[in-house]
C-alpha positions, 0 to 999 in steps of 0.5 A: 497514286497509281502512277507513283506506284507504277513509277516505283515499280519501274524504278525497282525493276531498273535497280534490280539488274544494277544490284545484281551486277554489283555482286558478281563484280565483287566475286570476279575481283576476288577470283582475279586476286586469287589468280594473281596470287597463284601466278605469283606462287607459280613464278616463285616455284619455277625460280626455285626449280630453275635454280635447283636445276642450275645447281644440279648441272654445276654439280654434274660438271664438277663430278665429271671434272673430278672423274677426269682428274682421277682418271688422269692421275691413274686412280680409279674413280667411283662409278655412279652406282657406288657414289649413289650408295656412298651419298645415301649413307648418313650414319653408322650404327652398332647393333645394340644386342649383337655388339659386345665382348664374348668368351670364346676359349672357355677361360675366365674373361671375354677374349673377343669383341663382336661387332655388328656395324651397319651404315644407314640412310637417313630413313634408317635403311641399311646401305651396303657400302663398297670399300675398305673397312678400318676399325679401332678399339679405344679404352677410354680409361687410358691416356695417350697411345695406350688408349688404342687396344685394337686396330683391324683393317679389311680390304674391300673384298674382305669387307664384302665377305663380312656383310650379312643380310639376315632376318634380324641383323643386317651389316658388317659382322665381325669377331675380333680377338683382343689385341690388348685387354682393356685396363678396366676390370669390368670388360670380363664381366659382361656375362654376370661374373 
């Protein structure tokens, strides 16, 4: 009986290392699987970055080609900082509180159109663009050519002078006298007529 107990004890001692080795093997397999997954992700991201770099190089080449063609045609190409500003602007917004009609002569009815126009980036930041500024006022109650009741154009130098960067308002500030009054009677009642 004693020999059986000793044999069982020896068998148990021999099996313990085998059982102990089986558990770490499962952990190693799991770690190796995770490592393979990570390596696959790294390879995918490298492919994406390589593709983006190729597209960037292509775009740079096209940009340089266009600049060369503009220079050969005698036109002034955009400087990189001008192109950067232009590409950052995603939308034009009118300041809601600072855009409307105004009475400047004291006679009944508003006789000018005040506008604050702001080019904005995707994040909503004001972007000062360099270039000519053209505005057109349209009376939506009219048809055809009678719809256009005002048209104003500014050179890049004139537009630069219209830029205002203030505490409450940033953008192009314009006071435009009506070239033709709107047909709708409500245009003159913005001040509670």
